[in-house]
C-alpha positions as CSV (number, residue, x, y, z in Angstrom):
1,M,-11.6,-43.4,47.6
2,I,-14.5,-40.0,46.4
3,V,-17.3,-40.4,45.0
4,F,-18.4,-37.2,42.8
5,D,-22.2,-36.7,43.5
6,D,-24.8,-36.9,40.5
7,A,-24.6,-33.3,39.4
8,V,-21.1,-33.1,39.2
9,V,-20.7,-36.2,37.5
10,T,-23.5,-35.4,34.7
11,A,-21.7,-31.7,34.5
12,V,-18.0,-33.1,33.4
13,L,-19.4,-36.2,31.2
14,R,-21.1,-33.5,29.4
15,H,-18.9,-31.0,28.8
16,M,-15.8,-33.9,28.3
17,N,-18.4,-35.4,25.3
18,D,-19.6,-32.2,24.1
19,D,-16.5,-30.7,23.9
20,H,-13.5,-32.4,24.1
21,A,-14.8,-35.5,22.3
22,T,-11.2,-35.1,20.6
23,D,-9.4,-35.4,24.0
24,N,-11.5,-38.1,25.2
25,L,-10.0,-40.1,21.9
26,V,-6.5,-39.1,22.6
27,I,-6.7,-40.4,26.3
28,V,-8.0,-43.3,25.4
29,R,-5.8,-44.1,22.6
30,A,-2.7,-43.4,24.5
31,F,-3.2,-45.1,27.8
32,A,-6.1,-48.2,26.7
33,E,-7.0,-49.1,23.3
34,P,-4.5,-48.1,20.4
35,D,-6.8,-48.5,18.0
36,A,-9.9,-47.0,19.1
37,T,-11.9,-44.9,16.8
38,A,-14.1,-43.2,19.3
39,A,-14.1,-42.7,22.6
40,V,-17.0,-41.3,25.3
41,M,-16.6,-40.6,28.9
42,T,-18.7,-42.3,30.9
43,G,-17.6,-42.0,34.4
44,F,-15.1,-41.4,36.9
45,D,-14.1,-41.7,40.4
46,S,-11.1,-40.2,42.6
47,V,-8.7,-43.0,41.4
48,A,-9.6,-43.2,37.4
49,G,-11.9,-42.4,34.3
50,K,-14.1,-44.6,32.6
51,W,-14.8,-44.5,28.9
52,T,-16.4,-46.9,26.6
53,A,-13.7,-47.2,23.2
54,T,-15.0,-48.1,19.7
55,V,-12.5,-50.6,18.9
56,D,-13.2,-52.7,15.0
57,G,-16.7,-51.8,15.2
58,A,-17.3,-52.9,19.2
59,D,-17.5,-51.0,22.2
60,R,-15.8,-52.1,25.1
61,P,-15.3,-50.4,28.8
62,V,-12.1,-48.4,29.3
63,R,-10.5,-47.5,32.8
64,V,-7.6,-45.0,33.0
65,P,-6.0,-44.1,36.1
66,W,-5.7,-40.1,37.0
67,P,-2.1,-39.1,37.3
68,N,-3.3,-38.3,41.0
69,E,-6.1,-39.0,43.2
70,L,-8.7,-36.2,42.8
71,T,-9.7,-34.8,45.7
72,D,-12.4,-32.2,45.3
73,R,-14.2,-30.7,42.2
74,A,-11.5,-28.6,41.2
75,S,-8.6,-31.4,40.8
76,I,-10.9,-32.5,38.3
77,R,-10.3,-30.2,35.6
78,R,-6.4,-30.4,36.7
79,E,-6.3,-34.2,36.6
80,V,-8.2,-34.4,32.8
81,V,-6.0,-31.8,31.8
82,A,-2.7,-33.6,33.0
83,L,-4.0,-37.0,31.6
84,Y,-4.7,-35.4,28.4
85,K,-1.2,-33.3,27.6
86,A,0.7,-37.1,29.0
87,G,-1.5,-38.9,26.4
88,A,-1.0,-36.4,23.4
89,E,3.2,-36.6,24.4
90,R,3.0,-40.7,24.3
91,L,0.8,-40.4,21.2
92,G,3.7,-37.7,19.7
93,I,0.7,-35.5,18.5
94,E,1.0,-31.4,19.1
95,L,-1.8,-30.2,22.0
96,D,-4.6,-27.8,21.7
97,D,-5.2,-25.3,23.8
98,H,-6.4,-25.9,26.7
């Protein structure tokens, strides 16, 4: 398993939570907690992303596997987008432009 350094993780989390909060919720609803009202990405490794999902007012940890294992920094974006697109399709919602 690849573990990314703190600077990479911090940058990805900031980007996902600041610029793609709706995408986080799509991923969490599609693959873990269908009734989530909020989701914040809290971490990731080469195998899965980690979120905190809010369900019925309570926070729950969520782990969602990537479609393909992350191999380097460039693969992070590719797999997050793939997961978002698969989640949107699963939920039957229109895709945002990524």
